[in-house]
N, C-alpha and C positions, 0 to 999 in steps of 0.2 A: 403702235409703230416703233420700230427700233430707233435708237440713238443715230445710227448711222445714216438713215433716211431722214430723220428730223432735223438734221442741221441743214441740208441743202433747201428744204421746204421752207425753214425759217429764214435763212439767207434770202431766198427769193423774195418772201413777202417783206422782208425788211427793206430790202433794195428797191421794191416797186413803191413800197410806201414813202421811203425818202425821196425818190424821183419824183413822185406825185407832189409830193410837198414842196419841192423846188419848183417844178413844171407850173404849179398854180401860182405860186408866190413870184418867181422871178423869170418865169417864161423861159427856162432853160434847166438843163439836166447836168449837173457838173460832172467833168472828165474824171475827178478822183473817184466818185461814186461808181461810175462805171467801170473804170479800171481796176478798182479794189475787187468789186464783184466778179469780174472776169478773171483775175488772178486766183481769186479763192476757188472759183469754179472749176479752172485748169489744175489747181493744186490738188483739191478734192478728190477729182476724177479726170485725169488728163483726157482719157480718148473721148469720153462721153462729152466732156466739157468742150473740147475743140470741136466735136462733131455738132453739138449744139449751137455753139457760136458760130460755126459755118453755115449752118442751116438758115440760122437768123440773118446772118450777112447776105446770104443769096436772096433772102426773100424781101428783107427791109431795105437792102442795097437798091433792088429794082424798084422798090416804092420811092425811095429816095431819088433815084434817077428820073422817075416819072412825076416829082415834086409832090409826092402824095403824103410824105412824112419828112420830118425834120432830121438832121444829123445826130441829135441828141437821141431821138427815138431809135436811130438804128444802134447806136452803142449802148443804149438801154437793153433792146431786145438781144444783141449780143450776149451781154453780161448775164441776163437771165438764161440764154440758151446755155451758157457755159456752167452755170449754177444747176440748172434742172436736167439738161442733157437734151438729146434730140426729139426723143418720143414725147416726154412731158412739155417740151417748149411748144411742140404743134399743138397740144392740148390748150395751152396757155395763149397761143397765138389765135387759135379758133375762138376761145371765149372771149379774148379781147377784141376780136374783130366784130363779134356778136354785140358785146357791150358799146363800141364805137358806132355799130350801126343803130342801134336803140338811140343812142345819144342824138346822131343824126336827124333820125325820124322826130324825135322831140323838138330838135332846134327847128325843122322845117314846119312842124306844126305851130310853134310859137311865134316864129318870125320869118317864114317863108323861105324861098330858096337863096335869098340874099344873106340870111343868116349863115349859110355854109361857107360863104365866100372868106369870111375871116377866118384866120388859122386858130385853131382850138388847141389846147394841149391834149396830148395823147396819152400821157401817163396815167390819169384816173382811169381810163378804158383798159389799159396794161393792169393795172392794181386789181381791177374788177376780175380781168381773167385769171390773174394768180390767184386770188381768193377763190374763184370758182373751181380752180384745179386744186388748191390745197385743203380746203375745208373737208372734203371726204377722205383725204389722206389722214388729216389730223384726228378726225373722229372714229378712226378705226382703234 
């Protein structure tokens, strides 16, 4: 893997890992984290950065309006979209959705449907999606 590709991949992983830590510990994702990652992505590759953030805003903004995710999740995914670009972000989104679905199934098996009524942190599923995207890239 070339250094020019390695930097955004590592930035995505660090951002997702830090967001997971905050989401699990404080049940929030700080604005400074998402803002810094967003700016880094736009500075690194402005067209792909804005396209990735816009795609994430469209999809996660809709989920937010439907009360499926929180505002911190929208900001996190926009930041990751800016860092990764639109096509890699779609892969991250897909893997994150799969990880979130598996988590939901485990919750249903363990605690029934009422376990899903409580809001759960989404950042761990996003981190899993980022890892599933990044590991093949880093192993080249």
